[in-house]
N, C-alpha and C positions, 0 to 999 in steps of 0.2 A: 589580514588586517595589516595596515601600513605602520610605519615608524610611530613610536610614541603612543601605540594603542588606539590611534584614531584612524579609521579607514577613509580612503578616497581624499587625502589631502592634496591640494595643489602642490605641483613641484616647487614653485617659488616659496610658498608658505613652509613647505617642508625643509627647505634649505635654510630659511631664516630661523626656524625653531631649532634646528640642528645647531646652528652658529650660536644662537642665544644660549642654549643648554650647555655648549662647551665652554662658553664665558661663565656660566653659573658654576660649573664644575670647577673650574680654575679658580674662582673667588672663593667657593666653599672650602677648597683645599687650603688656599693661602690664608684665609680669614681666621682660621681656627688655630693657626700657629701662636705659640706663646713662649714665655720664658721658662716655664717648668715642664720637662720632658714628659713626665707621667700624664699631665693634664692634656698635652697635645696627643699622646698616644691613645688616652681614653676617649677623647673627642673624636678622633680619626677613625675609631673602631667602627662606628655605624656610618659615618660618611663614606668610608671605603667599601662597606657592605652593598652599597647601591641602593636600589628601590626604584619605584615607578617615577618619581620626580613629578608626580602630578601637580603639585602646588606650584613649583616653578613654571611648569608647562602652561598652567592657566594664567599666571601673571604675564608670561610672554604673549599668550594669545589675546588677552584683554588689552594689552599695550598696542595691539595692532590698530585700535581705534584712535589712537593718538600718534605722538612721535615715538615709535618703538625703538628708535635707535638710541635714545638717551640711555646713558650708563646707569641712571637711577633705577631703570628697569631691571637691570641685572641685580643690583643691589637689593631691590625689593624681592626679587625671586629668591635671592639667598635667605633673606630675612624669614620668608615664609618656609623654606625647607629647613632651616635651623630651628625655627620655633617647633616644627613638626619633629625634628630629631630629638630636641630636648625633652619633648613630652614622652617620647618612647623610653628614654632613660629612666624617667620618673614612674612610668606605667609598668616597666619590667620589674622594678623593685616592689611595687604594690601587688603585682600579680605574681611574684616570684618566679618569673618566667626564666627557663634555662636557655632558650634560644631566641634570637631575634634576627630576621632576614637571613636564616640558614647558618648563622654563626653564633658562638657562645655569647650570651648577654653579658653586658658590662657588669651587672650585679653578680653574676655567677663567676666572672673572671677576677674582678677587683673587690668585691664586696658591696653591700648596699650603700655605704657612706659615700664611697668614691663614685658610685653611679649617680647618686643624687646631686653630688657636687659638680659632676660633669654636666648634668642637665642644666644646673644653675650657670655654669660657665658659658654654655651655649646661649642661654638667655642673656647674659651680659654681652656677649659678641653680637647678638641682635641688636641691643640697645646702641652699640657704637655705630652700627650702619644706620639705624633709625635716625640718630642725631643729624646725619647728612641729608636725610630725607624730608626733614621738616616736622613741624608740630602736629599737623593733621595725621601724618603717618604714625607719629608716636602715639596720639590719641587712640587711632584705630587698633594699634597693637595692644594698648592697655585694655580697651573694650574686649577685644578678642580673647586676651589672657584671662580676663575675668570670667568669660563664658567657659573656656576650657577647664578652669578650676571648679566652677560650679557644677559643670557637667560630670566631672570626676567624683565630686562629693556626692552628688545625687545618685551616681552609680554606686558608690560605696555604701551609701545609707539605704538605698533600696526604696521602693514605693512606700508612701505613708499608709496607714490603716484606712481602708476604704477607697484608696487611689487605684485607678485602673493600671495594672502592671505594664500593659502594652502601650498606653498613652505615656507613662512615665519613661519607658525605654525609648520611645521615639524622641522625647525631649532630651534625653541623654545623648542619643545619636546626633541630634541637631546642634547640641552644644559642643560636644567632644569631637565631632568630624565635621559637620556642615559649617560651623563657624569659621574655622581656619581655612577651609577650601573657598568660602565665600570671600573672606579677607584676602586670600592669595590673588583672586580675580579683581577684587577692588584696588589692591595695590597697583596692578598693572594699568588699570584705567587711570588711577590717580596720578601716578608720577609720570605718565606719558602725556597728561594734559587733555584726556578725552573729555567729552561733554558730560554734564551732570547727568543727563538721561543715560548715557552708556555706563556711568558709574553705578547708578542704582540698578541697571538692568543686569549687569554682570554679577552683581552682588547677590541679587535674588536667585539668579541662575546658579551661581556658585553653591549657595546654601542647599538648593534642591538636588543638585547633582552630587554633592558631598554626602547627603542622606542616602541617595540612591546607591552610591558605591558601597556604603556600609550594609545596606540591605541586601545587595547582590552578594557580598561576602557571606551573609548569613545563609542564603539560599545555596551558595556553592559548598559551604562547609557540610551540608547535608547531601546534596544532589550529585556533586562531581566525583569521579575517580581521580585519584592522585596523579595518575598518568596524564589526565587531561588538564587539570588545574594547577599542577605543580604543588598542591598543598596536600597535607594529610587530611582526609575526611574524618569528621567527627572530633576535631581538635576542641571545639567549644564544648562538646559533650564530655570529653575527658576532663576539662577544666571546670565544669559546672557553671559555664557562662551562659546566661539567658540570652536568647536571640529571638528574631522575629518569629522564625518557625516554632521553636519550643514554647514561646509564650503563648502562641495560638493554641497549641495543644493543651497547655496547662489551663487555658481558659474554657476548654470544652466541658460541656455538661453530660456528654455521652458516657454511660457507665462502661462501654467497651474501652475507653481510654484510661481507665483507673490505673491498670497495671503499668501502662506506659508513663503516666504521670508520676507514679511512684518512682520509676527509674530515673526520670528527669529531675527529680527533686533534689539531687545531689550529685557530685562529680562521679563519673562512672570510670573505675579504674581497669576493669577487665576488658581486654580487647574483644573477647567473644561476645560480651554483653553490648559493647559499643557497635559491633557489626550487627547485632540483632536490633538494636534501637534504630540504627541508620536504615536498615530495611523496613522497618515499621514506619519511620518518618517518610521515607521515599514513597510509600504507598498511602500516606495519610493526606486528606484534604487540606491539611494546614500548609502543606508545601505549595500546592497550586494557589491557595489564597494568599500566600507570601509573595508568589511571583506576580499575582495581579496587583498587590499593593506596591510592589517595586515598579511595576509598569505605570501605575497612576503617578508615582512620584517622579519617574523619568519623564513622563508626558508633562507634568507640572514644569519640569526644567525646560522643556521644549517650549512650552507656552510662554515662559518668562522671556524667551529670546525674541519674541515678536517685534519689539521696537527697534532692534538693532538693523543697520543697513545690510543689503545684500552684498556680501563680499566673501573672500576666501575664509576669513576668520570665522565669520558667522556660520558658514557651511561647515567648518571643522567642529565647532561647538555643538551643532545639530548632530554631526556624526558621532560625537562623544556620547550624546544621549542614547544613540542606537547601540554603540559599543557596550555600554553598561548593561543594557538588557540582553544583548547577545551573549555576553560572558556568563550570564546566569542560566541560560537555556541548556 
């Protein structure tokens, strides 16, 4: 697989994306500077930890359908990434997470109050950039932030009585993950001056590919060895976090699943039990059903791309759909 996690990129597009992401990193680093050293230190904590930079990448790709050399594209890409990072600070407080991106989480290092305020600081820095991008970008950010908050509240509250837990989970994924990835792509089309058709197309694509990424993570948490995925298998099991695979098991009416359902009903602390549950899940039909659902969502993302012109950027977006599927196999 080539750079940026997208196979078969054209050399020209790869160079342009590399240059764009270098500018994104520079602005990310410079824009979080402030007058108070602790705030700058805490803000830099996750920026320096890296990450896939998927959201800025989609902003840069979507900008290829307009004037991708506008500096506003770089600013919009930074808004997308800073928004994502800000939500991570808040998520870690709510999840009481000890680690984030392989480093000690901000809440573990500085406490919950500082972590929450650091997230707020990053949202403020986003607003400063958005002021230069215009009212439509500001409105888009507000709508996206609303969905992010609602998604988090829905996840915290859980499904209502009588509500399908799987449908509830998929809506949470759409709001918490799909919305910002869709917005990241929409920013690129918006600030580059792309057509309205492109604007709507990349937004619909972004929502679907964002959902697909989360569902792929759900499958990987069960199916992959740490040496293959770089992640510790069963993380969600240890934290008691419901995922696509475990929700399918919990919905089973098969009496043979009762023991497994009892284990999945709460966080699993024992490494031995986690290993046993992983083995059971890897041999359960729920895993294959989850892969099929992921495939359907990824195919939906591919279908959404149909109105786009035949060009290197479109080929890259199609390849991204294939990459999402490949990483979960």
